[in-house]
C-alpha positions as CSV (number, residue, x, y, z in Angstrom):
1,X,17.0,-19.9,5.2
2,X,18.1,-22.6,2.7
3,X,21.5,-22.4,0.9
4,X,19.8,-21.7,-2.4
5,X,17.7,-18.8,-1.0
6,X,20.8,-17.4,0.7
7,X,22.8,-17.6,-2.6
8,X,20.1,-15.8,-4.5
9,X,19.9,-13.1,-1.8
10,X,23.7,-12.6,-1.9
11,X,23.5,-12.4,-5.7
12,X,20.8,-9.7,-5.7
13,X,22.5,-7.7,-2.9
14,X,25.9,-7.8,-4.8
15,X,24.1,-6.5,-7.9
16,X,22.5,-3.6,-5.9
17,X,25.8,-2.6,-4.4
18,X,27.5,-2.5,-7.8
19,X,24.6,-0.5,-9.3
20,X,24.9,2.1,-6.5
21,X,28.7,2.3,-7.0
22,X,28.2,2.7,-10.8
23,X,25.6,5.5,-10.3
24,X,27.9,7.2,-7.7
25,X,30.9,7.1,-10.0
26,X,28.9,8.4,-13.0
27,X,27.5,11.3,-10.9
28,X,30.9,12.2,-9.7
29,X,32.3,12.1,-13.2
30,X,29.6,14.5,-14.4
31,X,29.4,16.8,-11.3
32,X,33.1,17.1,-10.5
33,X,33.9,19.5,-13.3
34,X,31.0,21.7,-12.2
35,X,32.2,21.8,-8.6
36,X,35.9,22.1,-9.0
37,X,38.5,22.3,-11.8
38,X,40.7,19.2,-11.5
39,X,43.5,17.7,-13.5
40,X,42.4,15.7,-16.6
41,X,43.9,12.6,-14.9
42,X,40.8,12.5,-12.7
43,X,38.5,12.4,-15.7
44,X,40.2,9.5,-17.3
45,X,40.4,7.7,-14.0
46,X,36.6,8.2,-13.7
47,X,36.1,6.6,-17.2
48,X,38.4,3.7,-16.1
49,X,36.5,3.2,-12.9
50,X,33.2,3.1,-14.8
51,X,34.5,0.5,-17.2
52,X,35.8,-1.7,-14.3
53,X,32.5,-1.4,-12.4
54,X,30.4,-2.0,-15.5
55,X,32.4,-5.1,-16.4
56,X,32.0,-6.4,-12.9
57,X,28.2,-5.8,-13.1
58,X,27.9,-7.8,-16.4
59,X,30.0,-10.6,-14.9
60,X,27.9,-10.8,-11.7
61,X,24.6,-10.5,-13.6
62,X,25.6,-13.4,-15.8
63,X,25.9,-15.4,-12.6
64,X,29.1,-17.2,-13.7
65,X,31.4,-18.3,-10.9
66,X,29.0,-17.2,-8.1
67,X,31.5,-18.3,-5.4
68,X,33.9,-15.7,-6.7
69,X,31.5,-12.7,-6.9
70,X,32.6,-11.2,-3.5
71,X,36.3,-11.7,-4.2
72,X,35.9,-10.1,-7.6
73,X,34.1,-7.2,-6.1
74,X,36.9,-6.6,-3.5
75,X,39.6,-6.9,-6.2
76,X,37.6,-4.4,-8.4
77,X,37.4,-2.0,-5.5
78,X,41.2,-2.1,-5.1
79,X,41.7,-1.6,-8.9
80,X,39.5,1.5,-8.7
81,X,41.1,2.8,-5.5
82,X,44.9,2.4,-6.2
83,X,45.3,4.5,-9.3
84,X,43.6,7.4,-7.5
85,X,46.1,6.8,-4.6
86,X,49.1,7.0,-6.9
87,X,48.1,10.3,-8.6
88,X,47.1,12.1,-5.4
89,X,50.2,11.8,-3.3
90,X,50.5,8.1,-2.4
91,X,50.5,7.6,1.4
92,X,49.9,11.3,1.7
93,X,46.6,11.1,-0.3
94,X,43.3,11.5,1.4
95,X,42.3,8.2,-0.2
96,X,44.9,6.5,1.9
97,X,42.9,7.2,5.1
98,X,40.2,4.8,4.0
99,X,42.7,1.9,3.4
100,X,42.7,0.6,7.0
101,X,38.9,-0.1,6.7
102,X,39.5,-2.4,3.8
103,X,40.6,-5.6,5.8
104,X,37.5,-5.2,8.0
105,X,35.2,-4.8,4.9
106,X,37.0,-7.8,3.4
107,X,36.3,-9.9,6.5
108,X,32.7,-8.8,6.7
109,X,31.6,-9.4,3.1
110,X,34.2,-11.8,2.0
111,X,35.9,-14.0,4.6
112,X,39.1,-14.9,6.4
113,X,41.2,-15.6,3.3
114,X,39.9,-12.5,1.4
115,X,40.7,-10.2,4.4
116,X,44.3,-11.6,4.8
117,X,45.1,-11.4,1.1
118,X,43.8,-7.9,0.8
119,X,45.8,-6.9,3.9
120,X,49.0,-8.3,2.6
121,X,48.5,-6.7,-0.8
122,X,47.8,-3.3,0.8
123,X,50.8,-3.6,3.1
124,X,53.2,-4.4,0.2
125,X,51.6,-1.6,-1.9
126,X,52.0,1.0,0.9
127,X,55.5,-0.1,1.6
128,X,56.5,0.5,-2.0
129,X,54.6,3.7,-2.1
130,X,56.4,4.9,1.0
131,X,59.9,4.0,-0.2
132,X,59.3,5.5,-3.7
133,X,57.1,8.4,-2.5
134,X,59.4,10.9,-4.3
135,X,58.5,9.4,-7.7
136,X,54.7,9.4,-7.2
137,X,52.7,12.0,-9.0
138,X,50.7,14.4,-6.9
139,X,48.3,16.2,-9.3
140,X,46.9,18.2,-6.4
141,X,50.1,20.2,-6.2
142,X,50.7,19.7,-2.5
143,X,54.2,18.9,-1.3
144,X,55.2,16.5,1.5
145,X,58.7,15.8,2.6
146,X,60.2,12.4,3.0
147,X,60.0,12.3,6.8
148,X,56.2,13.0,6.7
149,X,55.7,10.3,4.0
150,X,57.7,7.7,6.0
151,X,55.7,8.5,9.2
152,X,52.3,8.2,7.4
153,X,53.4,5.0,5.6
154,X,54.4,3.5,9.0
155,X,51.1,4.4,10.6
156,X,49.1,3.2,7.6
157,X,50.8,-0.2,7.7
158,X,50.3,-0.4,11.5
159,X,46.6,0.5,11.1
160,X,46.1,-2.1,8.3
161,X,47.7,-4.8,10.5
162,X,45.5,-3.8,13.4
163,X,42.4,-3.9,11.1
164,X,43.4,-7.3,9.8
165,X,43.7,-8.7,13.3
166,X,40.4,-7.2,14.3
167,X,38.8,-8.7,11.2
168,X,40.1,-12.2,12.1
169,X,39.0,-11.7,15.7
170,X,35.5,-10.7,14.5
171,X,35.3,-13.7,12.2
172,X,36.3,-16.1,15.0
173,X,33.6,-14.6,17.3
174,X,31.1,-14.6,14.5
175,X,31.8,-18.3,13.7
176,X,31.5,-19.3,17.3
177,X,28.2,-17.5,17.7
178,X,26.9,-18.9,14.4
179,X,27.7,-22.5,15.5
180,X,26.1,-21.9,18.9
181,X,23.0,-20.4,17.4
182,X,22.8,-23.2,14.8
183,X,23.2,-25.9,17.5
184,X,20.5,-24.2,19.6
185,X,18.2,-23.9,16.6
186,X,18.5,-27.7,15.9
187,X,18.8,-28.9,19.5
188,X,16.2,-29.6,22.2
189,X,17.3,-27.5,25.2
190,X,16.3,-30.1,27.8
191,X,17.6,-33.4,26.5
192,X,20.2,-31.9,24.1
193,X,18.9,-34.2,21.4
194,X,17.8,-33.0,18.0
195,X,14.6,-31.1,18.0
196,X,11.9,-31.2,15.3
197,X,13.9,-28.8,13.1
198,X,17.0,-30.9,13.4
199,X,15.1,-34.1,12.9
200,X,13.5,-32.8,9.7
201,X,16.9,-31.8,8.3
202,X,18.4,-35.3,8.8
203,X,15.2,-37.1,8.0
204,X,14.9,-35.4,4.6
205,X,18.5,-36.1,3.7
206,X,18.4,-39.7,4.7
207,X,15.1,-40.4,3.1
208,X,16.2,-38.9,-0.2
209,X,19.4,-41.0,-0.1
210,X,17.5,-44.1,0.7
211,X,15.2,-43.5,-2.3
212,X,18.2,-42.8,-4.6
213,X,20.2,-46.0,-3.7
214,X,17.1,-48.1,-3.0
215,X,18.2,-49.0,0.5
216,X,16.0,-50.0,3.4
217,X,14.8,-47.2,5.7
218,X,12.8,-47.3,9.0
219,X,11.4,-44.9,11.5
220,X,10.8,-45.6,15.2
221,X,8.4,-43.6,17.3
222,X,8.8,-44.0,21.1
223,X,6.5,-43.0,24.0
224,X,7.2,-43.2,27.7
225,X,4.3,-45.1,29.3
226,X,2.1,-43.3,31.8
227,X,4.5,-40.3,32.0
228,X,1.8,-38.0,33.1
229,X,1.5,-39.9,36.4
230,X,5.2,-39.2,37.0
231,X,4.7,-35.4,36.6
232,X,1.5,-35.5,38.8
233,X,3.1,-37.6,41.6
234,X,6.7,-36.3,41.7
235,X,6.5,-32.9,39.9
236,X,7.7,-31.6,36.6
237,X,11.3,-31.3,37.7
238,X,11.5,-35.0,38.4
239,X,9.7,-35.6,35.1
240,X,12.3,-33.6,33.3
241,X,15.1,-35.6,35.0
242,X,13.4,-38.8,33.8
243,X,13.2,-37.4,30.3
244,X,16.9,-36.5,30.3
245,X,18.0,-39.9,31.6
246,X,15.7,-41.9,29.2
247,X,17.1,-39.7,26.3
248,X,20.7,-40.5,27.4
249,X,20.1,-44.2,27.6
250,X,18.4,-44.4,24.2
251,X,21.2,-42.3,22.7
252,X,23.9,-44.5,24.2
253,X,22.2,-47.6,22.8
254,X,21.8,-46.7,19.2
255,X,24.3,-46.8,16.4
256,X,26.3,-43.8,15.2
257,X,24.5,-43.5,11.9
258,X,21.0,-43.5,13.5
259,X,19.4,-40.2,14.6
260,X,17.5,-39.8,17.9
261,X,15.4,-36.7,18.4
262,X,12.8,-35.5,20.9
263,X,9.5,-35.5,19.0
264,X,7.6,-33.6,21.7
265,X,6.5,-34.1,25.3
266,X,7.5,-37.6,26.3
267,X,7.9,-38.8,22.8
268,X,11.1,-39.6,20.9
269,X,11.8,-40.6,17.4
270,X,14.7,-42.5,15.8
271,X,15.6,-42.4,12.1
272,X,17.1,-45.7,11.0
273,X,18.7,-45.4,7.6
274,X,20.0,-48.6,5.9
275,X,17.9,-50.7,8.3
276,X,15.1,-53.1,7.3
277,X,11.9,-53.8,9.4
278,X,13.4,-57.0,11.0
279,X,16.5,-55.2,12.1
280,X,14.5,-52.2,13.4
281,X,12.3,-54.6,15.5
282,X,15.4,-56.1,17.1
283,X,16.8,-52.7,17.9
284,X,13.4,-51.6,19.4
285,X,13.3,-54.7,21.6
286,X,16.8,-54.0,22.9
287,X,15.8,-50.4,23.7
288,X,12.6,-51.5,25.4
289,X,14.6,-53.9,27.6
290,X,17.2,-51.3,28.5
291,X,14.6,-48.8,29.7
292,X,12.5,-51.5,31.5
293,X,15.4,-52.7,33.6
294,X,16.5,-49.2,34.5
295,X,15.6,-46.9,37.4
296,X,15.3,-43.2,36.9
297,X,15.9,-40.0,38.9
298,X,16.8,-39.9,42.6
299,X,13.5,-41.6,43.3
300,X,14.6,-44.7,41.4
301,X,11.3,-44.7,39.3
302,X,10.7,-47.7,37.0
303,X,9.7,-46.8,33.5
304,X,8.7,-48.6,30.3
305,X,8.3,-47.4,26.7
306,X,6.1,-48.4,23.8
307,X,7.6,-48.3,20.3
308,X,5.9,-48.1,16.9
309,X,7.9,-48.8,13.7
310,X,7.3,-47.9,10.1
311,X,9.3,-48.5,7.0
312,X,9.7,-46.7,3.6
313,X,7.3,-47.8,0.9
314,X,8.7,-46.9,-2.5
315,X,9.7,-43.6,-4.1
316,X,6.3,-42.0,-3.7
317,X,6.4,-42.4,0.1
318,X,7.3,-39.3,2.2
319,X,8.2,-38.4,5.7
320,X,4.7,-37.4,6.8
321,X,3.2,-40.7,5.7
322,X,6.0,-42.7,7.4
323,X,5.5,-40.8,10.7
324,X,1.7,-41.4,10.6
325,X,2.2,-45.1,10.1
326,X,4.7,-45.3,13.0
327,X,2.2,-43.2,15.1
328,X,-0.6,-45.6,14.4
329,X,1.6,-48.6,15.3
330,X,2.6,-46.8,18.5
331,X,-1.1,-46.3,19.5
332,X,-1.9,-49.9,18.7
333,X,0.9,-50.9,21.1
334,X,-0.6,-48.7,23.8
335,X,-4.0,-50.3,23.2
336,X,-2.5,-53.7,23.6
337,X,-1.1,-52.9,27.1
338,X,2.0,-50.8,26.5
339,X,5.7,-51.8,27.1
340,X,5.8,-53.4,23.7
341,X,7.1,-53.1,20.2
342,X,4.5,-52.8,17.4
343,X,5.1,-52.8,13.6
344,X,3.1,-51.0,11.0
345,X,0.2,-53.0,9.7
């Protein structure tokens, strides 16, 4: 999924969550007097919560500061929760039991910084609420002695610290897994080069940049000559070894800002930004000589490659057209006897 699509999805999801929260708060404000007779404080807190949630909805819907939507949602949830905490017994409140979940929620929908900041804020808040528990209003009428308040404050802080550590651990594991999946998604499993998806990503970026700054741009399509005979004579395992070794030698021989990818089967492709046709031809000849003088696999098999090169033709040119021209050049090279470099006509 592209970054733009992901941002739009996050925006819509955030709006739906706020809408559900608003409806839930409105329902509780209407239904609560019917179910139970509570202190007027709860009514005014409900009004306050609706105003905060409604303001957040308007802000998110306007799509201003989209990077801050999650952080604002987390802060708004705290603003809604803490007044209820302070009128219902502080650390002895039933609301307090949900606080240890907050660092985990912050990590899941926010990130590392959001989770840590919310954890620190909650720890400081609970610490003060524990120390000054005798001054906190408890409109429920229940009584808790100082010893009970201190014990609950201690376990709440310990639980929040544990949740914060778990949130960081989860994020570390998630980041590792995401990187691994992304690499696997863009990488050929056999040669460990870029695959078609990875190639398309770099190709599109480099091509657009070349058009913007009007710099030279070339593409090189490479085919291992008579590779089917290798598979037929020695087996596919030896063929795979040859592919890996050819990929390694090609990759070692190109410059850092050039991109080598497996194009499919025994074909490779190299994206050559900031490289004109003459320079690309010299690089291709060097690669051809490197492969031709090498021996591959434990059977010391000699191999050769044929290379077709195409270049960017103006702003209206695109990736597909460049690849087609390089492919035609490659096949002309094959028709002319292989083990050669052929430029686009």
